C-alpha positions in Angstrom: 0.0 0.0 0.0 2.9 2.4 -0.5 4.4 1.8 3.0 8.2 1.3 3.2 10.5 0.1 6.0 12.7 3.0 6.8 14.9 1.1 9.2 17.7 0.3 6.8 19.7 -1.6 9.5 17.3 -4.5 9.8 19.0 -7.9 9.7 17.6 -10.9 7.8 16.6 -12.2 11.2 14.6 -9.1 12.0 12.8 -9.3 8.7 12.0 -13.0 9.2 10.7 -12.4 12.7 8.5 -9.5 11.6 7.1 -11.4 8.5 6.3 -14.5 10.6 4.6 -12.4 13.2 2.6 -10.5 10.6 1.4 -13.7 9.0 0.4 -15.3 12.3 -1.3 -12.2 13.6 -3.3 -11.6 10.4 -4.5 -15.2 10.3 -5.1 -15.8 14.0 -5.3 -12.6 16.0 -7.3 -10.2 13.9 -10.2 -12.6 13.1 -10.4 -13.6 16.7 -10.3 -10.0 17.9 -13.1 -9.1 15.5 -15.2 -12.1 16.7 -14.6 -11.3 20.4 -15.5 -7.6 19.8 -18.9 -8.7 18.6 -19.8 -10.7 21.7 -22.5 -8.7 23.5 -21.6 -9.9 27.0 -17.9 -9.4 28.1 -18.3 -12.5 30.3 -18.5 -14.5 27.0 -15.0 -13.3 26.1 -13.4 -15.4 28.9 -16.1 -18.1 29.0 -15.0 -21.8 28.6 -14.8 -22.5 24.9 -14.2 -18.9 23.9 -11.9 -18.4 21.0 -9.7 -16.3 23.3 -8.2 -19.5 24.9 -7.3 -21.0 21.5 -5.6 -17.8 20.5 -3.6 -17.6 23.7 -2.6 -21.3 23.4 -1.4 -20.8 19.9 0.4 -17.6 20.9 2.1 -19.3 23.8 3.1 -22.3 21.6 5.0 -19.9 19.3 6.7 -18.3 22.3 5.4 -14.8 21.9 4.6 -14.6 25.6 8.3 -15.0 26.5 9.9 -12.7 24.0 11.6 -10.3 26.4 12.5 -12.8 29.1 16.1 -14.0 29.6 17.4 -17.1 27.9 18.7 -18.7 31.1 15.1 -18.9 32.3 13.8 -20.2 29.1 12.9 -16.9 27.4 13.7 -15.8 23.9 15.5 -12.6 25.1 14.8 -10.8 21.7 16.6 -7.6 21.1 14.7 -4.4 21.5 14.3 -3.7 17.8 12.8 -7.1 17.2 10.4 -6.5 20.1 9.5 -3.1 18.6 8.8 -4.5 15.2 6.5 -7.3 16.6 4.7 -4.9 18.9 3.9 -2.6 16.0 2.5 -5.6 14.0 0.4 -6.7 17.0 -1.1 -3.2 17.2 -1.8 -3.4 13.4 -3.6 -6.7 13.8 -5.4 -6.4 17.1 -4.5 -3.8 19.7 -6.8 -5.3 22.4 -5.1 -8.7 22.2 -1.7 -6.9 22.1 -2.3 -5.1 25.4 -3.5 -8.4 26.9 -0.3 -10.2 25.9 1.9 -7.4 27.1 0.5 -7.4 30.6 0.5 -11.2 30.8 4.3 -11.2 31.0 4.5 -8.5 33.7 4.4 -10.5 37.0 6.8 -13.1 35.6 9.3 -10.5 34.6 9.3 -9.3 38.3 9.4 -12.8 39.8 13.0 -13.3 38.7 13.9 -10.4 41.1 12.9 -12.3 44.2 15.6 -13.8 46.5 13.5 -16.9 46.8 14.2 -19.7 44.3 10.6 -20.9 44.3 9.3 -17.5 43.2 12.1 -17.0 40.7 11.0 -20.4 39.2 7.7 -18.8 38.3 9.5 -17.1 35.5 10.9 -20.4 34.2 7.5 -22.1 34.5 5.9 -19.3 32.6 8.5 -19.6 29.8 7.9 -23.4 29.7 4.1 -23.0 29.5 2.7 -23.8 26.0 -1.0 -24.0 27.0 -1.5 -20.4 28.4 -2.2 -21.9 31.8 -0.1 -19.1 33.4 -1.3 -15.6 32.7 -0.6 -12.2 34.3 -1.8 -8.7 35.0 -0.4 -5.4 36.0 -2.5 -4.5 39.1 -1.8 -0.8 39.8 -4.9 1.3 39.1 -7.4 1.8 41.9 -10.9 3.4 42.2 -9.4 6.6 43.6 -5.8 6.3 42.4 -5.1 6.0 38.7 -3.2 9.2 37.8 -1.7 9.3 41.3 0.3 6.2 40.6 1.7 7.7 37.4 2.8 10.8 39.3 4.2 8.6 42.2 7.4 10.7 42.4 5.8 14.1 41.8 5.6 17.0 44.3 2.4 15.7 45.9 3.4 12.0 46.1 4.6 12.1 49.7 1.4 13.7 51.1 -0.3 11.4 53.7 -3.7 12.5 52.4 -3.1 10.7 49.1 -2.8 7.1 50.1 -3.2 4.0 47.9 -6.2 1.8 48.6 -4.3 -1.5 48.5 -2.0 -1.7 51.6 0.5 -4.4 52.7 1.2 -4.6 56.4 4.1 -6.7 57.8 3.2 -9.6 60.0 6.3 -11.7 60.9 7.6 -13.3 57.7 4.5 -12.3 55.8 2.6 -9.3 54.5 -1.1 -9.0 54.9 -2.8 -7.3 51.9 -6.1 -5.5 52.0 -7.9 -3.2 49.5 -9.2 -3.0 46.0 -7.8 -2.6 42.5 -10.1 -0.9 40.0 -12.1 -2.4 37.2 -9.4 -1.2 34.7 -6.9 -4.0 35.5 -6.2 -5.6 32.1 -6.6 -9.4 32.3 -7.8 -8.8 35.9 -10.8 -11.2 35.2 -8.7 -14.2 34.5 -5.0 -13.7 35.3 -3.3 -16.4 37.4 -0.7 -13.9 38.8 -0.5 -10.2 39.4 2.3 -7.7 39.5 0.8 -5.8 42.4 1.6 -2.2 43.4 0.8 -1.7 47.1 1.2 1.0 49.8 3.8 0.0 52.5 3.7 3.2 54.6 0.5 5.3 54.5 2.3 8.2 56.2 4.3 8.7 53.0 1.4 8.6 50.6 2.2 7.4 47.1 5.9 7.6 47.6 6.2 4.6 49.9 5.1 1.8 47.6 6.0 -1.8 47.0 5.7 -4.3 44.2 4.7 -7.9 44.9 4.2 -10.9 42.7 0.9 -12.4 43.9 -0.8 -15.7 42.8 -4.4 -14.8 42.4 -5.8 -18.1 43.8 -4.7 -17.3 47.3 -7.4 -17.2 50.0 -9.0 -13.7 50.3 -8.6 -12.8 46.6 -11.8 -12.2 44.7 -12.8 -10.4 41.4 -15.4 -8.2 40.0 -17.3 -8.7 36.7 -15.7 -7.8 33.4 -16.1 -4.3 32.1 -18.5 -3.7 29.2 -16.6 -1.2 27.0 -17.0 0.5 23.7 -13.6 -0.5 22.5 -10.8 -3.1 23.0 -13.4 -5.6 23.9 -11.2 -8.6 23.5 -9.1 -7.1 26.4 -11.0 -8.3 29.5 -10.7 -5.9 32.4 -12.0 -6.1 35.9 -11.6 -5.4 39.6 -9.5 -7.4 42.1 -10.2 -7.4 45.8 -7.8 -8.4 48.6 -9.2 -9.4 52.0 -6.5 -10.3 54.5 -4.4 -12.0 51.8 -1.2 -13.3 53.3 1.9 -13.5 51.2 5.5 -14.4 52.2 7.8 -11.4 52.3 9.9 -12.9 49.5 7.0 -12.1 47.1 7.5 -8.4 47.8 10.2 -7.9 45.1 10.4 -4.2 45.6 10.1 -2.7 49.1 13.1 -0.5 49.3 12.2 3.1 48.2 15.0 3.4 45.7 14.3 0.1 44.1 10.5 0.8 44.0 11.2 4.2 42.3 13.6 2.7 39.7 11.2 -0.2 38.9 8.1 2.0 38.7 9.9 4.3 36.3 11.1 1.4 34.3 7.5 -0.1 34.2 6.1 3.3 33.2 8.7 3.7 30.4 8.1 0.2 29.1 4.3 0.4 29.3 4.2 3.8 27.6 6.9 2.8 25.1 4.8 -0.4 24.2 1.7 1.7 23.8 3.6 4.0 21.4 4.7 1.0 19.3 1.4 -0.8 19.4 -0.8 2.2 18.5 1.5 3.4 15.8 0.6 0.0 14.3 -3.1 0.7 14.9 -2.8 4.0 13.2 -1.1 2.3 10.2 -4.0 -0.2 10.1 -6.5 2.7 9.9 -4.5 4.2 7.0 -4.3 0.8 5.3 -8.1 0.3 5.6 -8.7 3.8 4.2 -6.4 3.3 1.2 -8.0 0.0 0.3 -11.5 1.5 0.6 -10.5 4.6 -1.5 -9.2 2.3 -4.2 -12.5 0.5 -4.4 -15.3 3.0 -3.7 -16.8 5.0 -6.7 -18.4 8.4 -6.3 -19.0 11.0 -9.0 -18.2 8.5 -11.7 -14.6 7.7 -10.5 -12.8 6.1 -7.6 -12.7 8.3 -4.6 -8.9 7.9 -4.5 -9.0 10.2 -7.6 -10.7 13.0 -5.7 -8.2 15.7 -4.4 -9.9 16.0 -1.0 -9.5 12.3 -0.4 -5.9 12.4 -1.6 -5.0 15.2 0.7 -6.7 13.5 3.7 -4.8 10.2 3.0 -1.4 11.8 2.7 -2.0 13.8 5.9 -2.8 10.5 7.6 0.4 9.0 6.1 2.6 11.8 7.4 1.2 11.4 10.9 1.5 7.6 10.9 5.1 7.7 9.9 6.0 10.4 12.5 4.4 8.2 15.2 6.2 5.0 14.0 9.6 6.8 13.9 9.3 8.3 17.4 8.0 5.0 18.9 10.9 2.9 17.6 13.6 5.4 18.5 12.2 5.8 22.1 11.8 2.0 22.5 15.4 1.2 21.4 16.9 4.1 23.4 15.1 3.2 26.7 15.7 -0.5 26.0 19.4 0.0 25.9 19.3 2.1 29.1 17.4 -0.5 31.0 19.6 -3.2 29.7 22.5 -1.5 31.5 20.3 -0.8 34.6 20.2 2.9 33.9 17.1 5.1 34.5 15.0 5.4 31.4 13.9 8.6 29.7 10.3 8.3 30.9 9.2 11.6 29.4 10.2 10.3 25.9 8.1 7.2 26.5 5.2 9.4 27.5 5.6 11.5 24.4 5.6 8.4 22.3 2.4 7.1 23.9 0.6 10.4 23.5 1.7 10.9 19.9 0.8 7.3 18.8 -2.5 7.0 20.6 -3.7 10.5 19.4 -2.5 9.7 15.9 -4.4 6.4 15.9 -7.5 8.2 17.0 -7.2 11.1 14.6 -6.3 8.9 11.6 -9.0 6.4 12.3 -11.5 9.2 12.6 -10.3 10.5 9.2 -10.7 6.9 8.0 -14.3 6.8 9.1 -14.9 10.0 7.2 -13.3 8.6 4.1 -15.6 5.5 4.4 -18.6 7.8 4.7 -21.7 6.2 6.1 -20.0 2.8 5.8 -17.4 3.9 8.3 -20.2 3.8 11.0 -21.0 0.2 10.2 -19.7 -2.7 12.2 -19.1 -4.6 8.9 -16.2 -2.4 8.2 -13.0 -2.8 10.2 -12.4 0.9 10.4 -15.2 1.3 12.9 -13.5 -1.1 15.3 -10.2 0.6 14.9 -11.8 3.9 15.8 -13.3 2.5 19.0 -10.1 0.7 20.0 -8.0 3.9 19.4 -10.3 6.0 21.5 -9.7 3.8 24.5 -5.9 4.1 24.1 -5.9 7.7 25.0 -7.1 6.8 28.5 -5.4 3.4 29.3 -1.9 3.3 30.8 -2.4 6.9 31.9 -4.7 9.5 30.4 -2.8 11.6 27.9 -3.3 14.8 29.8 -1.8 13.3 33.0 1.1 11.8 31.1 1.7 15.2 29.6 1.8 16.9 33.0 4.2 14.2 34.3 6.3 14.5 31.2 6.5 18.3 31.5 7.6 18.0 35.2 10.4 15.6 34.1 11.4 17.8 31.3 11.5 20.9 33.5 13.4 19.1 36.3 16.0 17.9 33.8 
């Protein structure tokens, strides 16, 4: 469709990985995402016999769930450019399933940091899993604390009046966890394990946090019903409740303030960086659908691709898509290299990438709906789903306004 690969440094292995992913995602992910999107009840998405489980099994069998994990634990340990290429293709095919897969890995990436061998072995078992029996979630957002967590090291973070709702209290060799995570926890309805952000010292507000790897079958864990949303419907999201849940202290992989701050910044950079990559792919999908439609739809006695107004709109979309793709890749590779050497990532760049890509995806898909005319409002045309999925992206993993505020503070503080 006129797209080119501007990364001239791709190896034969990069190209092979990307092409294999593109084929699998087109044949398996996108049709499943479309089918799951049409289910009227979000409970049906995770019901026994749902196509979701077949998709996850096939994804696990090909090893996509263990792409970033170290080889010594059974992971693939792909280089950051390979991960970037595949993430973009996942967003092109099905952004809802892409987000689901991304958070699946989160608790098992943290498990390897525990001093306890049994907990570290969770990572190895996850890598060995070929049936999608082990799945994860990133449990951070709470009913009263979404943006607060993103601004965890801002000026107001240490204030005692801003206290997380999920608290972990020491009790001998254990922590006792109480509180609620909000209905926006991705995979929260079915994940077997959580990377759980908790409050360790209420007197220090959001600044005194901890990160625990928590099996979600422990006594005292319960869940709410799946959210019924306008977009990203293949991504099941729901509440998680903790009622006197006891975990050994070895499950608290980050309790020191400096480690918590470093890992939270790393998580924010990786999550926002992934969103930048994923939704640059979604933006490209909207452009792709619009080009195909413009080449087939006739109005005024000729293809609408021959009308100047449509040409101008398509090229404006193209310029925006390529700008988002370029920034997303550069940021991902840059921050990936920093984290590889245990250096603090440039979080404000990841925020910029997330904001640019998600807003580009929404604007380009909106233009795509306009090019489709009335058919752009019909569920029979894929552009309608892209539009809804892109709208959700400007809120998840931090609303773009709050990310911009956090990014501005980081920029001003040097």
